[in-house]
C-alpha positions as CSV (number, residue, x, y, z in Angstrom):
1,X,111.1,127.0,75.8
2,X,110.4,125.3,72.5
3,X,106.9,124.2,73.7
4,X,106.1,127.8,74.7
5,X,107.1,129.0,71.2
6,X,105.1,126.3,69.6
7,X,102.0,127.1,71.7
8,X,102.4,130.8,70.8
9,X,102.6,130.1,67.1
10,X,99.4,128.0,67.2
11,X,97.5,130.7,69.1
12,X,98.8,133.5,66.9
13,X,98.6,131.9,63.5
14,X,96.3,128.9,64.0
15,X,97.1,125.5,62.8
16,X,96.5,124.2,59.3
17,X,94.4,121.0,59.3
18,X,94.5,118.8,56.2
19,X,91.9,119.4,53.4
20,X,88.8,117.3,53.8
21,X,86.2,116.2,56.3
22,X,86.6,114.6,59.7
23,X,84.3,113.4,62.4
24,X,85.5,112.5,65.9
25,X,83.4,111.4,68.8
26,X,84.4,111.1,72.4
27,X,82.7,109.8,75.5
28,X,81.5,112.6,77.6
29,X,79.8,112.3,81.1
30,X,76.3,112.7,79.6
31,X,76.8,110.8,76.4
32,X,78.7,111.0,73.0
33,X,80.1,114.4,72.1
34,X,81.0,114.6,68.4
35,X,82.9,117.1,66.4
36,X,82.5,117.4,62.6
37,X,85.1,119.5,60.8
38,X,85.4,120.5,57.1
39,X,88.6,122.1,56.2
40,X,89.9,123.8,53.0
41,X,93.5,123.9,54.2
42,X,93.4,127.4,55.8
43,X,93.9,128.0,59.5
44,X,90.2,128.5,60.0
45,X,87.8,125.6,59.4
46,X,85.3,126.0,56.6
47,X,82.6,124.4,58.7
48,X,82.5,123.0,62.2
49,X,79.6,121.4,63.9
50,X,79.3,120.1,67.5
51,X,76.9,117.2,68.2
52,X,76.2,117.5,71.9
53,X,74.6,114.7,74.0
54,X,71.9,117.1,75.2
55,X,70.7,117.6,71.7
56,X,70.2,113.9,71.2
57,X,68.5,113.6,74.6
58,X,66.1,116.5,73.9
59,X,64.8,114.5,70.9
60,X,63.2,112.0,73.3
61,X,61.1,114.7,74.9
62,X,58.0,114.6,72.6
63,X,57.6,110.9,73.1
64,X,58.0,111.3,76.9
65,X,55.3,114.0,77.3
66,X,52.7,112.8,74.8
67,X,49.4,112.6,76.6
68,X,50.8,114.3,79.8
69,X,50.1,117.6,81.5
70,X,52.1,120.8,80.8
71,X,53.4,120.7,84.4
72,X,54.9,117.3,83.6
73,X,57.3,118.8,81.0
74,X,59.5,120.3,83.7
75,X,59.9,116.9,85.3
76,X,60.6,115.2,82.0
77,X,63.3,117.8,81.2
78,X,64.9,117.3,84.6
79,X,64.9,113.5,84.2
80,X,66.8,113.5,80.9
81,X,69.3,116.1,82.4
82,X,69.8,118.3,79.4
83,X,71.7,121.6,79.3
84,X,69.8,124.0,77.0
85,X,72.8,126.1,76.4
86,X,74.5,123.1,74.9
87,X,71.5,122.3,72.6
88,X,71.8,125.3,70.4
89,X,75.5,124.9,69.6
């Protein structure tokens, strides 16, 4: 019962992270997934950025398609296995 109350309080009021910056990376199936958080002590972070592995993989695309045909771009995107919805986070 106490765990349910604690969960409800976190959902309803948020949690108060300490003031400052933090970066934490975890190993995801497609590469490193990183979270950067800047907090001013309120329940909502001042800034939060997500560094997805697909964003890093997409940066290799210009080097892969230099000198190739336009039709080869589709194959190059498929070979690096990116998720475009994840790139614009």
